[in-house]
C-alpha positions in Angstrom: -52.7 -81.6 98.9 -54.7 -79.8 96.3 -57.9 -80.5 99.1 -56.2 -79.3 102.2 -55.2 -75.7 100.2 -58.9 -75.7 99.2 -60.8 -76.5 102.2 -57.9 -73.5 103.9 -57.6 -70.7 101.8 -61.6 -71.1 100.2 -62.6 -71.7 96.3 -61.6 -68.1 95.2 -58.5 -67.3 97.2 -57.1 -71.1 96.2 -57.7 -70.1 92.0 -56.2 -66.9 92.9 -53.0 -68.7 94.4 -52.8 -72.0 91.5 -53.3 -69.4 89.2 -49.8 -67.1 90.5 -48.3 -70.8 91.6 -48.5 -71.9 88.1 -47.1 -68.8 86.5 -44.5 -68.1 88.9 -43.2 -71.4 88.2 -43.5 -71.4 84.4 -41.8 -68.0 84.3 -39.0 -69.4 86.5 -38.0 -72.5 84.7 -38.7 -70.8 81.2 -36.4 -68.0 82.2 -33.5 -70.7 82.6 -35.0 -73.0 80.2 -34.4 -69.8 77.1 -30.3 -69.6 79.0 -29.5 -73.2 78.3 -31.6 -73.9 75.2 -34.1 -76.4 76.9 -35.2 -78.3 79.6 -37.9 -75.9 81.4 -40.3 -79.7 81.3 -37.8 -80.1 84.9 -40.0 -78.2 87.2 -43.0 -77.0 85.1 -44.3 -80.4 84.1 -44.5 -81.9 87.6 -45.2 -78.7 89.4 -48.9 -79.2 87.1 -49.1 -82.5 88.3 -48.4 -82.1 91.6 -51.2 -79.0 91.4 -53.8 -82.0 90.1 -53.3 -81.9 86.1 -53.4 -85.6 84.7 -50.4 -86.6 83.3 -51.0 -86.6 79.8 -53.0 -83.4 80.1 -50.1 -81.9 82.2 -48.0 -83.0 79.2 -50.1 -81.5 76.5 -50.2 -78.2 78.7 -46.1 -78.0 79.1 -46.4 -78.4 75.3 -48.7 -76.1 74.8 -46.4 -73.6 76.7 -43.1 -74.4 75.6 -44.5 -73.0 72.0 -45.2 -69.7 73.8 -41.8 -69.8 75.0 -40.4 -70.4 71.6 -42.1 -67.7 70.8 -40.7 -65.2 73.5 -37.5 -66.4 72.7 -37.6 -65.5 69.4 -38.6 -62.3 69.3 -35.8 -61.4 71.4 -33.1 -63.2 69.7 -35.1 -63.7 65.9 -31.6 -61.5 64.7 -29.5 -64.5 66.0 -31.1 -66.5 62.9 -29.2 -64.7 60.5 -28.5 -66.9 57.5 -29.3 -69.8 59.3 -33.0 -70.0 58.0 -31.8 -73.4 55.2 -30.8 -75.3 58.8 -34.3 -73.9 60.1 -36.1 -75.8 57.2 -33.8 -78.8 57.9 -34.8 -79.1 61.0 -38.7 -78.8 60.4 -39.0 -81.0 57.4 -37.0 -83.9 58.8 -37.9 -83.5 62.6 -41.6 -82.9 62.0 -41.9 -86.2 60.6 -40.3 -88.2 63.5 -42.2 -85.8 66.4 -45.5 -86.9 64.6 -44.4 -90.7 64.8 -42.9 -90.1 67.9 -46.6 -89.0 69.3 -48.0 -91.9 67.7 -46.1 -94.6 69.3 -45.4 -93.4 72.4 -48.3 -95.7 73.4 -46.7 -98.8 72.1 -43.1 -98.0 73.5 -42.0 -98.3 77.3 -41.2 -94.9 78.4 -39.1 -96.1 81.3 -36.3 -97.1 79.0 -36.8 -93.9 76.7 -35.9 -92.2 80.5 -33.2 -94.0 80.9 -30.7 -93.5 77.9 -32.4 -90.3 76.8 -31.1 -89.4 81.1 -27.4 -90.7 80.2 -27.1 -88.9 77.0 -27.8 -85.4 78.8 -25.6 -86.3 82.0 -23.1 -87.2 79.0 -24.1 -83.9 77.1 -23.3 -82.2 80.4 -19.6 -83.4 80.5 -18.7 -83.4 76.8 -19.6 -79.4 77.0 -18.1 -79.1 80.5 -14.6 -80.9 79.2 -14.9 -78.9 76.1 -14.2 -75.2 77.4 -14.2 -73.6 73.9 -17.6 -75.4 72.8 -20.5 -73.3 71.7 -18.0 -69.5 72.8 -17.5 -68.8 69.3 -19.7 -69.0 66.1 -18.0 -70.4 62.7 -20.0 -71.7 59.4 -18.8 -75.1 59.2 -19.7 -76.7 55.5 -21.0 -79.9 55.2 -20.3 -82.6 52.7 -22.9 -85.5 52.1 -21.9 -87.3 54.4 -22.3 -84.9 57.3 -25.8 -83.7 55.9 -27.4 -87.0 55.7 -26.1 -87.9 60.0 -27.7 -84.5 60.9 -31.0 -85.8 58.8 -30.9 -88.9 60.5 -30.3 -87.2 63.7 -33.0 -84.9 63.9 -35.1 -87.0 62.5 -34.6 -89.7 65.8 -34.6 -86.4 68.2 -38.1 -85.7 66.5 -39.2 -89.2 67.8 -37.9 -88.6 71.4 -39.4 -84.9 71.2 -43.2 -86.7 70.4 -42.5 -89.4 72.8 -41.6 -88.3 75.8 -40.2 -84.5 74.9 -37.9 -83.9 78.8 -34.6 -82.7 77.3 -34.7 -83.2 73.5 -34.1 -79.2 73.4 -30.9 -79.5 75.1 -29.9 -82.8 72.3 -30.8 -80.2 68.9 -28.6 -77.5 70.6 -25.4 -79.5 71.0 -26.3 -80.9 67.9 -26.8 -77.7 66.2 -23.0 -76.1 68.0 -21.4 -79.4 67.0 -22.6 -80.4 62.9 -22.5 -76.1 62.2 -20.0 -74.6 64.5 -22.4 -72.4 65.9 -22.1 -70.3 69.5 -24.4 -71.5 71.8 -26.8 -67.9 71.7 -26.6 -69.1 68.0 -28.0 -72.6 68.4 -30.2 -71.8 71.0 -32.3 -68.9 69.1 -32.8 -72.0 66.4 -33.7 -74.7 68.9 -36.0 -71.9 69.9 -37.5 -71.2 66.8 -38.0 -74.9 65.3 -38.5 -77.1 68.3 -40.0 -74.8 70.7 -43.2 -73.2 68.4 -43.0 -76.1 65.4 -42.3 -79.3 66.9 -44.2 -78.6 70.1 -47.2 -77.1 68.6 -47.8 -80.0 66.9 -47.3 -82.7 69.9 -49.2 -80.5 71.7 -52.5 -80.8 69.3 -52.2 -84.5 68.9 -51.7 -84.9 72.9 -54.3 -82.2 73.7 -57.1 -84.8 71.8 -57.2 -86.6 75.8 -58.6 -83.5 77.6 -58.7 -79.8 78.2 -56.9 -78.3 80.9 -58.6 -75.1 83.2 -58.4 -72.1 81.8 -56.8 -70.4 84.8 -53.8 -72.6 84.9 -53.7 -73.0 81.3 -53.8 -68.8 80.6 -51.1 -68.5 83.4 -48.8 -71.5 81.9 -48.8 -69.5 78.5 -48.5 -66.0 79.9 -45.4 -67.4 82.1 -43.9 -69.1 79.4 -43.9 -66.0 77.3 -42.7 -64.0 79.4 -39.8 -65.9 80.8 -38.6 -67.0 77.3 -38.3 -63.2 76.7 -36.1 -62.4 79.6 -34.2 -65.3 79.7 -33.5 -64.5 76.1 -32.9 -61.1 77.1 -30.5 -62.2 79.8 -29.2 -64.5 77.6 -28.2 -61.8 75.5 -26.9 -59.4 77.5 -24.3 -62.0 79.6 -23.2 -64.1 76.9 -22.3 -67.8 75.8 -20.8 -68.4 78.9 -23.4 -67.5 80.8 -25.4 -69.8 78.5 -22.6 -72.7 78.7 -23.4 -72.8 82.4 -26.6 -72.9 82.7 -26.9 -75.5 79.5 -24.6 -77.9 82.0 -26.4 -77.1 84.7 -29.8 -78.7 83.1 -28.4 -81.0 81.3 -27.4 -83.2 85.2 -30.9 -82.1 86.4 -32.3 -83.2 83.5 -30.9 -86.3 83.4 -30.7 -86.8 87.2 -34.7 -86.2 86.9 -34.9 -88.7 83.9 -33.1 -91.6 85.9 -35.2 -91.4 88.7 -38.4 -91.5 86.4 -37.0 -94.6 85.0 -35.5 -96.4 88.2 -38.9 -95.7 90.0 -40.9 -97.2 86.5 -38.4 -100.3 87.0 -39.9 -101.0 90.7 
């Protein structure tokens, strides 16, 4: 496909076409991701691979792009972080070791089982959110006892491992965990997810994976610009339209991400 496009368009025209294509995919996937709280990899990662970028370089580029997404989303909704800085510290302190561990052991783990498990979890999250009409539509301040605090720390560490190893869908898991644990609404939870997972978790994962090889500069620049602007625009839309739009988009992306991961798992078994 890449060869045919190069012949028909010419090298300079193809260079421009490829950059614009990557930008548009990145912008739209990250716009919807900024509204739902995750799922950018559903469109962005396959698009990079189809454009000829090797898998691990595409994954590293995707993670780096989600850092730009996290910055864009956080800039628009930074006020939504409010008094949740202590929660952010917990996610970073206990989640980042999981990200590092996941990035380190990925070569020893069969990805097909992780895809299967995470795919099922994503679909169940969609149905759970759909069956709970009030979930994430109002904001509270749930005070945690010691058992709940320990459970939250363990789950954040485990999600960090998944983020470091397969990446896809982990932002959605953190978003729903924040809603369930702290009674946050979707806007507040997503703002926290982008600040912690989008910027810091994915930066650590990108640094680790970047050792595998570099990505052409035109692709990386288009990806970063698309991610940043898409993240900012999506955060702007979510703030204008409120938690109901965010919840509907969250449910949709959970289902799509889940189906995508299940297909990956099935293909790896065949």
